[in-house]
N, C-alpha and C positions, 0 to 999 in steps of 0.2 A: 401375248402369251408365249411361253417357251415351248419349242418343239423338243420334247424330252428325248427324242430318238436321234437328234442331230447335234446336240451339244452335251457331251458326256465327259465328266472329269473323274479320275481315279486317284485316290489318296490312300496313304497307309505307311507303315514302317518301311524303311529301306529293305530291299529283298523280299517284300511281301508279294511280289508278282505283278506290280502295276504295269510294267512294260510288256511282259509276256501276255497277260490277260488283255491289255489294251489293244495289242496288235490283232489278237483273235477276234475281239469285239468289233474293231474297225473293219476287219475283213468281212465278218458276218453281216454288218450293216452297210457295207460299201461307203464308209466314211474315211476321210483322211486322218492319219494318226500322227500325234506329236508327243515327243518326250521332252519335257522342259529342260532336263539336264543335258540331253543330247543337243538341243537347240542352242544352249549356252556354249557348249563345247565347239559347235560348228561356227558360231559367231565370233568367239574369242580365239579359236584355233588352238585351244589348250585343253588338256584333260581336267576334270573337276578337281582332282588332287593337286594338279599344278596351279590351278587358279587360286585355290585356298592358300597354298604355300607362297605364291607370288604376291597376291593382292589382299588376302585375308577374307574371312567369312562375311564381314559386313559388306564389302564391295560385291561379293558373289550374290548376296541377298538382294542388292540393288538391281543387279543384272537380271536376277530371277524374276523380280517384280515386273520389270520392263518386258521381258520375254512373254511372261504369262498374260500380261495385259494385251499384248499384240495378238496372241493366239485367241484370247477370249473375244476379240472383236470379229473373228471370222464367223461365217454363217453356219458352218458345220464342222465337227471334229470329235475325235476321242483324244483326250489329253491325259497323259500319265504325269502327275506332278512329282517333283522331287520330294524326298522324305520330309524335309523341313519347310516346304513351301506353304503348307496349310497353317503354319504358325504366324505367317504374315497376315494381319487383320484385313488389310486392303484386298489381298488376293482371296482370302477366305470369304469375305463379304461378297465380292464380285462373283465368285464361283457358286456360292449358295443361291444367289439371286438369279443367275442367268444360265445355270447348267444343272443337269442331273448329276449329283455328286454321290459317288460310291466309295465307301470306306472298306478297305481290305484288311481284315483282322487275321493275324498270323500267330501261331503258337511260338513261344520262346525257343523251344528245342528245334523247330523247323528253321527258324531264323539263324540259329547257331550253325546248323549244318550247311546252310546256303552261304554264310558269311565267313566261315572259318578259314577258307583259303583265298578270300577276296582281299587284296591289298590296295584296292582303288578307292576305298571309302575314307575320306579325310576325317570324318567325325569318329571313326573307330580306331583310335591310336592307343597303343599300350598292349599289355600281354594278356590281361584277363578279359577276353571277349564276352564271355557269358555275363560277367558282372556289368560290363558296359551296356549290353543289350537290355539287361534287367533294369538298369538305371533309367534308360530311355523309356522303356515300357511303363515304368512307374510314374512318369509324368503324365497324369491322367486328364489334364485340363482340356486338351483337344477332344479326347474320346468322350469326356463328360459333356462337352458342348454338343456333340452329335447325339448322344443318348438322350439328353434333356429335350431335344427338338423332335424326337420320335414319340408320337402318341402311342399309348398302350394298345389301342385297337389296330395299329399298323404293324405290330410285331408278328412275325410269321408264327402261325400255330395258335394264336389267340383270337377266338371268335367273339361274337357279340355278347353272349351270356357271360363268358369268363371275363371279358373286358368290363362289363357292368359290375361284376363282383369285385374286381380289383379296384375299380373306381370308388366303390363303397368303402373300401379299406384305405382310401386316400392315395392310391397308386395311380397316377395320371400319365406317366411317361416311362420310357425305358430306363432312365437313370434311377428313378425311384424304385423300380422293380429290381434293378441290379443291387440295390442297397438292402434288400430284404434277405433274411437268412434263408438259404436254399432249402434246408431241411424243413423249415416251417412251411414253405411253399409246397414241398413234396408231400407232407403229411396232410395238408389242407386242400390241395388241388390234385396234382398228378406228378408222376416221375418225369414226364415229358416237359412240363413247365419248370420243374426243378432244374432239368438240364439246360433249359433256355436261360434261366437265371445265372447258372454257372458260366455259360457261354458269355453272357453280358458282363460277367465279372472277370473275364479273361481266361477262364479255365476251359480248355478244349475237351468237349464231351462227344462230339460227332466227328467221326473220321471223314476226311475228304480225299478223293482220288486226284492226284496231280494230272493224270492222263485219262481222258475219257475214251473208252473203247468205241470204235466206229460201229454204227448200227448195222445189223445184218438184215433187218426187215423194216419196212415202214408201213403201218396200217392206218387208214383213215376210214372211219365208219360212224354213222349216226342213225339213231332211231328217228322216224318221221313224226311230224306233228299230227299226222292223221294217216289212216290207211290209204294206200294207193293201188289202183288197178291199172291206170293208164301207163302204157309203155313209154309214151313221150315224157311224162313227168318223171318216171323212173330213170329215163335216159339223162334227164337234166341232173338228177341227184348223183348218178354214177359219174357223170362228166365233172361235176363239181368236186366230188371226192378225188377223182383222178388228177384234176388240176392242183388240188391242195397237196396231194401226195407228191406230185412232181416238184412243187416248190420246196417241200421238206427235203426231198432227195438232193436238190441242187445246193441247199444250204449245208448239207452234209458233205458236199464235194464228191458225190458218188453218182454212178450210172447203174441202171438195172437192166436185166435181161428177161426177167420173168414177171408177168402181171397176172394177178388173180382177182376175180370179182365174185362176190356172193350177194344174194338177195334172199330175204326170208320173211315169213309171216310172223305174227305175234304169237309166241309159244304159250302165253298166258291167257289168250282168248280161246276158250274151248268151243265157242260158238261158230268158228270159221274153220275151213279146211286148212290144214297145215302144210307148209312147204319150206324146204331149205334147198337152195340150188346154188352151185358154184362151179367154176371152171377156171383154167389158166391158159395162157399162151406164152410161148417163148418167142422173143424177137431176135432178128439177125444181129443187129448192131446194138450194143449196150447204149442206153440213152437216158437223158434226163429232160428231154424235150416234151413239154406239156402236150403239144399237138399229137405226137406219136402215142403217148401214154393214153390220152383221151380217146383217140381213134381206136386203139387196141382194146380198151375197156369196153367201148360200145360194141365191138365185134363179139366180145365174150358175152355181153348182155343179150345180144340177139340169139345166142345159142342156149342160154339158160332161162330166158323168160318164158313163162307159161301163162296163158290167158285164164281168166276166171278165178284167180287168187287175189287175196288182199295182202299187199306187202307192207311191212312195217319198218324194215331196216335194210340198208344196203351198205356195202363196204368194198374197199379195194386194198390189196396187199401187194407191195413191191418187194421183190427179193432177187437173189442171185446178183449181188452187187459187185461192182468193180470200180476202182478209183478212176477219176477223169483222165489222168495222165498215164494209166497203166493198163489199158485194154487193147486187144488186138483187132485191127480192122481187117476186112475182107480185101485181099490184094486185087481181085478182079472186078469188084463192084465200085464204080466211080460215080454212081448216081446219088450217093449219100454224102452230103457236105457237113461234117460234124462241126467244123469251125463256125460256119454261118449259123447253124442251129444254136450253138452255145452263145454266140454273140447276140442273137435275137432274144433268147431266154434271159440273158444277163441284162439286157435293156429293159425287158418287161419287169423283171424283179426290181431294177433300179427305180423305175417309175412308180411301181406299186408301193415299195417300202418307204418312199418319201412323200406319199400321198399327193403326188403331182396330179395323178389321175388314177382311175381304177380300170386296169386292162384285164378283160376276161375273154374267154372263147365262147363263140355262139352257142355251142352245145350245152354250156353250163347254165343257160337261161339267165333271166334277170329278175323274175318275180320270186322264184324259189319258194313256192307255196308249200313244198314238202318239208321245209325246215322244221326242226323240233322247237318247241316253245321253251325259251330260257329267260324268263323275266328276272330271276334272282340267281346271280352267279357270285361265287366267292372270288377273291383276288387271286391272280396267278403269279405269285411272287417268284416262284422257282422257274418259270418259263417265259415271262413277259417283262422285259426290263422297264417298259413304260408304266407298269403297275407297282414298281418298287416305291415305297414311301420316300418322299423328298424332304430333306431337312431344310428348315428355314432359320 
């Protein structure tokens, strides 16, 4: 069985962002990154444009196939494919079978802005760049191949009921949905689904931000599966939330100085005494160390906990962020070794993200009897790469 988090391939039109997104994804997942075009350039010691002019496209495609096959034999990677690599059936079949393949769809106007001053693309020769881009985008064979392999139930925003209705109309996959008149879908279903159809047809309807703003706060909170009176169980829950918040903080590349904890009873249960209690603490050194965040959260819990109440929810808020490389240390305090702490947390994340083992801290407990009941959950397509539908 493929580990979807350790073998990831990105494909799409030239300048669609495969290399840029691939590097970010590889960094987030602690995986090695490969760019097939860059690997060919390093091997031949020539630029892609020079390879095309000296040896021709056919020879380049042969080298591309060899490079891709070598990379695909590795145990883990994020691979940014060259724009034309996916047209090679051998490469395409290997990638679809053995990796999580992600197709990056990009608007024609965005491609034009990115390519208008780029003289390094050998396939874009001539004066009418927009016409060339449009001509390439009109070759829909590859896109149709991907759309046909995606079941209707796996399209973002389509639930069980809508999927069943579309199936009754003979629409079984994304390709069939893209071929339906968008206005018909809009009048019979919803404007949201109409936009989805237009997106599948290549018409951009949802704006995307090229740059994500760094988070200013991170909140982790959950309602309990049952009411809790015990401070020990409450401490487990707070420690668990603190550890999870610290992980998120590290993935953001940030450190925090302020930690807030809250606990509360069930506001909808009028049969019990109500309570909402919270407090915060400032820490000397900005940190993303789970040990420090958990320890501080437990200190706050000691201050805000009141006996005799039934608690139904707890949460932790991290704020007052600073970037890892941009915070000021205390000149006279040599007791805190930030590098060792960062190295330790990086190792913990490395082990956990690869499912080598599951490292957690003692305060977090291991039974987690407080956890909420979640038997039925929808897919998290926008936040979990392993739950993105895989084309076959």
